[in-house]
N, C-alpha and C positions, 0 to 999 in steps of 0.2 A: 496908895495901895497898889501893889503889883498884881496884875491880872494873871490867872492861871493860864500859862501859855498853851497847853494842850487843849483846854476847853475853848479858849478864844479861837484857836486855829480851826477847831472842828466847826464852831458856829459860823466862822467865815466861809468855810466850804459849803455848809448848808445854805447860807445866804446866796452864794454864787450859783448853786444848783437850783434854788428856787427862781432866781432870775433866768436861768437857762430854761426853766419850764415855761417861760413866755415866748420861747422860740416860735416862729411862724408855723413850722411843721407840727409842733406839739399842739398849739392852740387850734390849728385847723382840724386836727384829729379829734380834739376835745369837742369842738363845735359840732362836728359830724356825729360823733358818738352821742352827744347830748340830744341831738335831733332825733336819732333813732330811739333813744330811751323815752323821750317825750312823746314820740309817735305811739310807742307801745303802751305807755301809761294812759294816754288820751283815749286809746282804744280799749281800755280796761285790762290790759295785760300787766305783766310783771317783768322784772329783770332778774335772771339767774346769775349767780356769781360764784366762782371757784378759785381757790388758792390752796396750796399745800405748805405746811410748815410755816415759816415766817411770812410767806405770801398769804397764807390763811389768816394771819393776824390783820392784814390790810382788809381782807374781806369781812372779818368779824367787826371791824370798826365802821362798816357801812350799814349794817342792818340793826334794827331796833335801837336807833341812835338819835339822841336829841338833836334836832336840826337836820336829820337825815330823811331820805325818802322811805316811805312805808313799804311800797311794793318791791322789795328786794328779797329774793329767796336764796339764801346761802347754800352751797353744796360743800360741806366740810366733813369729809370722811374721817371718822375717829382715828383710824390708823395713820392718818397723815398730819395729825395735830401734835403740838409740842408737849402735851400733858400726858404722854404715854411713856412707858419704860420698857426697854431702853430707847431713849429719844433718837438714837442713831438709826433705828429701824425706819423712821420717817424718810430719811434720805435714801436708804436702800429701796424702799417701796416706790418712791417717786421716780427712781431710775429704772424701774422694772417695766418692760414693755408688756402690753396686753391686759393690764389690770384696770385701766380706766373704764372699760365697758361695765364692770361690776359697780363702779361708783355712780353710773348713770342709769343703772337697771330700773330703779324705782322712781326716777325723776321724769315727770311728764313734760319733758322738753321736746318741742316739735316745731313744725313749720311755722314761720313767722315769729318765733320766739327770739330772745336775745340772751346771750351768755357772755358775761365778763370773765375773762381768764387772767389771773395775775400770776406772773412768773418772772422773777428778776433776770435770771440767766436765760430763760426761754429755751433751754436745751434738753430738759428731761422729758422722757417719754410720756409721763402721765399728763401734764398740762397740754402738751402738744396733741396727744390722743383725745383729750377732752374737747379740744378745739375741732379736730377732724370729725369726731363722732357727732358732735353737735351740728356741724355743717351737713353731714350725711342725713340728719333728721330734718334738715331744712331751716335750721336756726342760723342767725347771724352772730358772729363772734367778734367782740371787742377785746383787744389784748392790751394790758399794761405790762410792758417788758422793756428791758434795757437793750436797745439795738447795738450800742457800743459793746456791751458785755457779750451779747450773743454772737456778734460778728467776730469776736476774738477767740471763740471756742468752737469745737466741733459739736454737731448734734450727736446725741447718743443713739445712733441708728434710726433717727427720725429727722424730719426737717426741723428747723428752729421755729419757735412760735411766731416771730415776726414775719416769717416767710409764708405762713399759711392763714393767719387771722385776717378777717375782713377789714377791720379798722385797727391800726396799731398806734397806740399812744406811747411814745418813746419816753422811758424813764431815765432821766439824766443821772449819771454816776460813773464811778470808776469800774474797770474790769475787776471782778472779785468783790465788789461792793464796798469794801473798807477803803477809806479815803486818805488816811493819815499814815505816811510811811514812818517806820521806826529804824533805829540803827542796829548793828550787830546781827543782822540776819533775821531779826524778829519780823513776823508777818505784819502787814499794815493793820491798823485799828480804825475804829470809827465808821461803822456801816451807815450808809445814808438812805438806803432804799425805803426803810420804814417811814422816816420823816418826810422825804420827798414824795414817796408813793401816796402817803396819807393826804398830803396837801393836794396832789393832783386829783385823787379820787373825790375828795370833798369838793374841790373846785368843779369837777365834772358834775356832781350832783347839784351844786348851786346853779350851774349853767342850765342844767335840765329844768330845775324849778323855775328859773327866769324865763326859759322858752315856753313853758306851760302857761305862765302868767301872760306872756305876750299873745298866746292863743285864746285867752279867756278861760283857761282851765285852772281850777284851784289845785295847786300842787299837794299831793298827799304826803305830808311830812309829820314826823313826830315832834311834839313839844316836850320839853324836859319834864319828866315825872316829878321833879322837885320844885316845880312852879305850882303855886296854889291853885291856879285856874286852868290847869292843863288836862285834867282827867276827862272832861266831856269831849274836848277836841280829839284826844287820842282814842277814846272809845268809839267815836264816830268812824274813824278810819280803820280801826281793828275789826269792827263789825263788817265793813265792806270787803276787807281782804282776808278775813279769817279762813275762808274755804280754799284759798290759794296759797297761803303761807303756812308751812307746817310748824313754825315756831310760835304761832299765836294760839 
């Protein structure tokens, strides 16, 4: 049976980018970021996380997730999510300077806190301003962003995210995200940031959980709600964090 060429080529690219995610620079950043998250959780704190549009999907995949850490507070402004009409307004808003302040207005992010900012291109004002505003409040910012992509484009009137975040986890991938070139002037297809970004973030949370175990701290993680014996475990953690996580 002949394999579908496009499918096979895309999977090969994803495999190579997953291998690239084990680069020393990336793994060092993951180790450092996991250490900070573990510190915060061990002290009774939480991790805030922000992403816009498709980067927001990566953030959504981290909270209230089977096998994921409980103390993650997403910052997901409705106007930046993909389920609004027209969806093009999300791109326009993300590129608008000065609006990030409103997204943080009611978020109790302050000194000693941690904020994860996900932005593939790292060039738009909103994620960059989220980083800067969090730092002004005394928080530390971990960024997941493509340094290759960001380095190939200009900042839109602001520094690029990798230039200002405290810890930068480099997201491997092509400039423009799509990895498979086509013929006849058709733009490339096959974006990889979602699959690779999800793997890196889940790996980061696994590393955090393992660091907590090494310290003798039980990691607060969700068990699958579809396992027969998970309810009591999950209820234990939701009671502990209910006053700090607005989605519980």
